[in-house]
C-alpha positions as a Python dict, from the first residue, in 0.01 Angstrom:
ca = {
    (1, 'X'): (0, 0, 0),
    (2, 'X'): (313, 7, -114),
    (3, 'X'): (396, 104, 242),
    (4, 'X'): (228, -60, 442),
    (5, 'X'): (394, -367, 308),
    (6, 'X'): (724, -246, 298),
    (7, 'X'): (653, -143, 665),
    (8, 'X'): (533, -468, 820),
    (9, 'X'): (724, -692, 1019),
    (10, 'X'): (669, -1056, 888),
    (11, 'X'): (703, -1267, 1219),
    (12, 'X'): (983, -1577, 1206),
    (13, 'X'): (870, -1908, 1156),
    (14, 'X'): (877, -2194, 1398),
    (15, 'X'): (946, -2339, 1057),
    (16, 'X'): (1284, -2427, 965),
    (17, 'X'): (1444, -2254, 593),
    (18, 'X'): (1508, -2666, 467),
    (19, 'X'): (1093, -2749, 602),
    (20, 'X'): (1011, -2445, 417),
    (21, 'X'): (1185, -2526, 101),
    (22, 'X'): (1041, -2948, 99),
    (23, 'X'): (718, -2757, 148),
    (24, 'X'): (770, -2497, -64),
    (25, 'X'): (876, -2757, -397),
    (26, 'X'): (549, -2933, -269),
    (27, 'X'): (327, -2683, -423),
    (28, 'X'): (464, -2617, -652),
    (29, 'X'): (421, -2955, -765),
    (30, 'X'): (39, -2979, -669),
    (31, 'X'): (-28, -2673, -871),
    (32, 'X'): (193, -2819, -1175),
    (33, 'X'): (-22, -3166, -1137),
    (34, 'X'): (-325, -2995, -1079),
    (35, 'X'): (-291, -2786, -1443),
    (36, 'X'): (-154, -3079, -1611),
    (37, 'X'): (-537, -3277, -1559),
    (38, 'X'): (-640, -2964, -1608),
    (39, 'X'): (-547, -2948, -1948),
    (40, 'X'): (-682, -3309, -1945),
    (41, 'X'): (-986, -3203, -1907),
    (42, 'X'): (-971, -2985, -2138),
    (43, 'X'): (-887, -3244, -2411),
    (44, 'X'): (-1203, -3465, -2339),
    (45, 'X'): (-1416, -3152, -2386),
    (46, 'X'): (-1263, -3124, -2692),
    (47, 'X'): (-1265, -3474, -2800),
    (48, 'X'): (-1664, -3371, -2747),
    (49, 'X'): (-1710, -3063, -2938),
    (50, 'X'): (-1467, -3255, -3214),
    (51, 'X'): (-1760, -3528, -3254),
    (52, 'X'): (-2038, -3311, -3207),
    (53, 'X'): (-1851, -3057, -3535),
    (54, 'X'): (-1887, -3360, -3758),
    (55, 'X'): (-2217, -3520, -3641),
    (56, 'X'): (-2308, -3123, -3727),
    (57, 'X'): (-2169, -3126, -4070),
    (58, 'X'): (-2254, -3432, -4201),
    (59, 'X'): (-2694, -3380, -4084),
    (60, 'X'): (-2683, -3108, -4269),
    (61, 'X'): (-2456, -3192, -4575),
    (62, 'X'): (-2724, -3285, -4767),
    (63, 'X'): (-3146, -3201, -4758),
    (64, 'X'): (-3140, -3564, -4782),
    (65, 'X'): (-2887, -3638, -4489),
    (66, 'X'): (-2989, -3874, -4250),
    (67, 'X'): (-3062, -3748, -3881),
    (68, 'X'): (-2929, -4028, -3724),
    (69, 'X'): (-2613, -3885, -3612),
    (70, 'X'): (-2703, -3624, -3406),
    (71, 'X'): (-2896, -3931, -3208),
    (72, 'X'): (-2543, -4151, -3166),
    (73, 'X'): (-2350, -3792, -3075),
    (74, 'X'): (-2557, -3754, -2818),
    (75, 'X'): (-2459, -4151, -2657),
    (76, 'X'): (-2081, -4029, -2746),
    (77, 'X'): (-2128, -3747, -2553),
    (78, 'X'): (-2181, -3882, -2296),
    (79, 'X'): (-1910, -4089, -2308),
    (80, 'X'): (-1682, -3864, -2339),
    (81, 'X'): (-1880, -3699, -1972),
    (82, 'X'): (-1800, -4058, -1796),
    (83, 'X'): (-1437, -4024, -1846),
    (84, 'X'): (-1373, -3657, -1815),
    (85, 'X'): (-1546, -3700, -1449),
    (86, 'X'): (-1276, -3962, -1369),
    (87, 'X'): (-1036, -3739, -1496),
    (88, 'X'): (-1160, -3481, -1299),
    (89, 'X'): (-1188, -3668, -1008),
    (90, 'X'): (-796, -3680, -1013),
    (91, 'X'): (-783, -3328, -1109),
    (92, 'X'): (-961, -3262, -763),
    (93, 'X'): (-703, -3439, -564),
    (94, 'X'): (-363, -3233, -676),
    (95, 'X'): (-601, -2893, -672),
    (96, 'X'): (-719, -2928, -303),
    (97, 'X'): (-366, -3008, -147),
    (98, 'X'): (-253, -2715, -304),
    (99, 'X'): (-559, -2517, -276),
    (100, 'X'): (-511, -2608, 101),
    (101, 'X'): (-107, -2472, 145),
    (102, 'X'): (-290, -2159, -31),
    (103, 'X'): (-532, -2154, 304),
    (104, 'X'): (-302, -2257, 576),
    (105, 'X'): (-61, -2234, 461),
    (106, 'X'): (59, -1961, 284),
    (107, 'X'): (-197, -1694, 365),
    (108, 'X'): (-116, -1712, 693),
    (109, 'X'): (189, -1597, 651),
    (110, 'X'): (123, -1299, 385),
    (111, 'X'): (-109, -1201, 674),
    (112, 'X'): (169, -1147, 913),
    (113, 'X'): (109, -1439, 1139),
    (114, 'X'): (271, -1768, 1262),
    (115, 'X'): (222, -2102, 1040),
    (116, 'X'): (63, -2346, 1318),
    (117, 'X'): (388, -2606, 1301),
    (118, 'X'): (122, -2905, 1479),
    (119, 'X'): (-190, -2749, 1277),
    (120, 'X'): (-475, -2945, 1098),
    (121, 'X'): (-377, -2888, 750),
    (122, 'X'): (-23, -3043, 813),
    (123, 'X'): (-214, -3346, 988),
    (124, 'X'): (-478, -3411, 660),
    (125, 'X'): (-167, -3338, 425),
    (126, 'X'): (-1, -3643, 591),
    (127, 'X'): (-278, -3807, 588),
    (128, 'X'): (-385, -3784, 180),
    (129, 'X'): (3, -3857, 133),
    (130, 'X'): (-18, -4165, 334),
    (131, 'X'): (-381, -4285, 211),
    (132, 'X'): (-439, -4113, -123),
    (133, 'X'): (-844, -4095, -213),
    (134, 'X'): (-1065, -3929, -395),
    (135, 'X'): (-1281, -3561, -225),
    (136, 'X'): (-1542, -3622, -449),
    (137, 'X'): (-1708, -3859, -593),
    (138, 'X'): (-1794, -4000, -939),
    (139, 'X'): (-2155, -3874, -953),
    (140, 'X'): (-2071, -3537, -819),
    (141, 'X'): (-1793, -3500, -1010),
    (142, 'X'): (-2002, -3575, -1350),
    (143, 'X'): (-2261, -3329, -1264),
    (144, 'X'): (-2015, -3050, -1271),
    (145, 'X'): (-1862, -3121, -1562),
    (146, 'X'): (-2281, -3154, -1686),
    (147, 'X'): (-2286, -2804, -1543),
    (148, 'X'): (-1980, -2688, -1689),
    (149, 'X'): (-1949, -2813, -2056),
    (150, 'X'): (-2177, -3095, -2107),
    (151, 'X'): (-2515, -2891, -2047),
    (152, 'X'): (-2460, -2644, -2391),
    (153, 'X'): (-2258, -2955, -2583),
    (154, 'X'): (-2612, -3117, -2527),
    (155, 'X'): (-2804, -2855, -2570),
    (156, 'X'): (-2696, -2803, -2923),
    (157, 'X'): (-2698, -3194, -3007),
    (158, 'X'): (-3095, -3156, -2920),
    (159, 'X'): (-3131, -2791, -3117),
    (160, 'X'): (-2963, -2873, -3448),
    (161, 'X'): (-3161, -3213, -3484),
    (162, 'X'): (-3492, -3088, -3378),
    (163, 'X'): (-3358, -2793, -3667),
    (164, 'X'): (-3290, -3069, -3926),
    (165, 'X'): (-3620, -3232, -3893),
    (166, 'X'): (-3787, -2940, -3894),
    (167, 'X'): (-3625, -2777, -4240),
    (168, 'X'): (-3456, -3098, -4451),
    (169, 'X'): (-3630, -3164, -4704),
    (170, 'X'): (-3826, -2949, -4669),
    (171, 'X'): (-3948, -2713, -4393),
    (172, 'X'): (-4234, -2869, -4163),
    (173, 'X'): (-4646, -2768, -4232),
    (174, 'X'): (-4768, -3019, -3926),
    (175, 'X'): (-4738, -3213, -3604),
    (176, 'X'): (-4765, -3566, -3784),
    (177, 'X'): (-4480, -3477, -4102),
    (178, 'X'): (-4227, -3442, -3791),
    (179, 'X'): (-4315, -3734, -3581),
    (180, 'X'): (-4278, -3920, -3953),
    (181, 'X'): (-3917, -3726, -4016),
    (182, 'X'): (-3769, -3872, -3660),
    (183, 'X'): (-3837, -4246, -3720),
    (184, 'X'): (-3527, -4445, -3732),
    (185, 'X'): (-3572, -4771, -3956),
    (186, 'X'): (-3811, -4996, -3768),
    (187, 'X'): (-3853, -4741, -3463),
    (188, 'X'): (-4145, -4572, -3448),
    (189, 'X'): (-4049, -4164, -3489),
    (190, 'X'): (-4351, -4151, -3126),
    (191, 'X'): (-4094, -4409, -2986),
    (192, 'X'): (-3722, -4186, -3101),
    (193, 'X'): (-3854, -3832, -2967),
    (194, 'X'): (-4005, -4005, -2612),
    (195, 'X'): (-3693, -4128, -2571),
    (196, 'X'): (-3481, -3781, -2670),
    (197, 'X'): (-3681, -3622, -2442),
    (198, 'X'): (-3638, -3897, -2126),
    (199, 'X'): (-3284, -3840, -2266),
    (200, 'X'): (-3209, -3453, -2232),
    (201, 'X'): (-3470, -3412, -1917),
    (202, 'X'): (-3244, -3706, -1714),
    (203, 'X'): (-2986, -3452, -1770),
    (204, 'X'): (-3169, -3187, -1692),
    (205, 'X'): (-3220, -3345, -1251),
    (206, 'X'): (-2880, -3479, -1285),
    (207, 'X'): (-2716, -3148, -1319),
    (208, 'X'): (-3027, -3004, -1089),
    (209, 'X'): (-2929, -3312, -777),
    (210, 'X'): (-2552, -3255, -830),
    (211, 'X'): (-2618, -2929, -828),
    (212, 'X'): (-2803, -2956, -514),
    (213, 'X'): (-2543, -3245, -362),
    (214, 'X'): (-2232, -3012, -428),
    (215, 'X'): (-2473, -2678, -220),
    (216, 'X'): (-2464, -2980, 79),
    (217, 'X'): (-2126, -3048, 98),
    (218, 'X'): (-1965, -2708, 110),
    (219, 'X'): (-2243, -2633, 345),
    (220, 'X'): (-2092, -2880, 618),
    (221, 'X'): (-1707, -2893, 491),
    (222, 'X'): (-1471, -2780, 707),
    (223, 'X'): (-1139, -2813, 458),
    (224, 'X'): (-1055, -2796, 126),
    (225, 'X'): (-920, -3179, 161),
    (226, 'X'): (-1322, -3296, 323),
    (227, 'X'): (-1443, -3523, 103),
}
């Protein structure tokens, strides 16, 4: 393999050295910015994990502790998901730019081909710099983050809530007792349980629908910059 690479004749490119150097720096800048926003995504996920952990600690601290923190943390995790979806849209901009340079600029050169100076990749990149725009909708962005991370956090929240009602203050013996324990203040337990089922069921449907939207987008797109 090394002998094949060393013996390969790399074609001289029509792009002059100054432009080549500028594009190399541009690629480094886009990779840096996508990495920066990726770290911000991880920070938001960490906030969701930490708050869920705090709610778990408060709920299971003693047998008489209320399960209410596990309910409230579900709404807080939803807020973090929306916040992270917004950040993902920014991350996706810089990731797409870097990916376009990799697929249409660096890949042909590494394959021993001439890069098309007047190719479509240049027009797409130039248009994105002139009029910056998101490459993914907020709905699809939230769906991706839900399937990647937040579905697991919400699942843990649901299982922990059920576990709290099932074992504290004593193990359950019948369904009526479970419903009674689910009551929150003046709100009957049956309504709290139905709300919880609707809450988590809606996330399941949302994840499936956005997965389908992503599939349709990937099937029809012709470039990493497509939106």
